[in-house]
N, C-alpha and C positions, 0 to 999 in steps of 0.2 A: 460307815468301815465294821466290821464283823462287833471289835470289842465292843460300839458306842451299842448294838444290835445285842451285846449278852449283859448291857448296863440300865439298871432299873432307875440312878440316877436321873436329875432331872437338873436343867439349867437353873441354877441360881436368879431368883426375880431381878437382884439387885449384887450390883458390885461398883466397890467403894477402889477411889483413882490409885489405894495403893496397892487393892492386891492385882488392880486392873498392870500397875507399874515392875510387879514380880508374876506376871503372868508371861509377859512380853519380854522376860529374860529367856524364856525357857521353848518359848516357840521360834518358825521361823517366819510365820507372817504374821502384819499386827491390826491385821481389821477380822479376824477370827471369833471375838468377841462383839461383833458385829449381829452376825446371824444367828447369837442368845443359845446355840449348839452346843451339846460340850465337843471339845478339845478331842481329837484323835489321835493315836503316835503319829500318821500321814505328817503333823504340823511340831511337832516336839526337838529337838536340837538333841543331836546326840552327840558332840564330844561338849565334852566339859570348860574348854578353855574358850567354845562362843560366849560361854555364859558370864555373863560381868562377877563382878567382885560385889558388886550391893547382895546380890544375893547368900552372900553370907552375915549381910548383917544380925546378929544375934538376937537385935529389939522386936525382928516380923518372925513369929509364927508360919513357917513353909507347912505344915498341914492347916492352910485356910484354902487353899489354894487346891485342896484335894476335890472340891466339888461341879470346878468348873472343866474337871477332865474325866474323861471311859477310867474305867476302871487302869485295865491294859497301859494309859498311857501314861496316868497317874504313876505308876509301876515305873515307868521307862524315866519319867520324870526326879522321882527323886530316885533312882539310879545313878540318874546322872550328876543333880546334886550332891550324894555321897562321893561320889567321884571326885568336884568342881573342893568337897570338903579336903577328900586326901592330896589333892594336888595343892593346896594351899595350905595344910599345914607342915611344919618347916618338922622336919625331922630328929633335928636335935631336941631339942626345945618343948615341941609337942605343940606349939601353938599356932593361929592363924596370923598366916603372914599377911594381909590386907595394910595392914595397920602403917605399912613404909618401913624403910630399918633391914630387907629383907630385897633377893634377885633368884629371876626365876631362871633356871637351868631350860638351856636352845634343846636342846635333845626330848629333855623324857619330860618339860613344861612343871614341874616339878618346884617347889620355891622355900628356899631355907636367908633364915635371917645370917646377918652378917658376922656378929659375935658372935 
C-alpha cells in the first residue's frame, strides 16, 4: 500500500499479548500480525461502534500500538479511537459510560448515564 511505502517504520520484533489484543480491536482481520508487516489503512475498522469498549481502559496506553501501523493507518486508528471516546462519553457528566448504569441511543449511538 502507498502508506507502507512512505513509512520509515519497521515492524517491532516482539509483540506482547495485551498489545496484540488491542490491535485486534481495531483491525478487520486477526491474522495481520503473523506476516510481520506494518498494518495499513485497508485493515482498520472505521466504525467506532464495531470496536469493543475494552479499548477505553485507561490503564492501557493506546500510543504503545503506533509502531505496528503505517503512519496513515495510525492516524485512522486514532481517529476511530477518539470517535469511540466521544460516543462513549456521557454528555451530561462528561464521564465514560463503560462502567454500567448507562443507555445507548439507538439512533445516534451515543451513551448517557441514567442519573
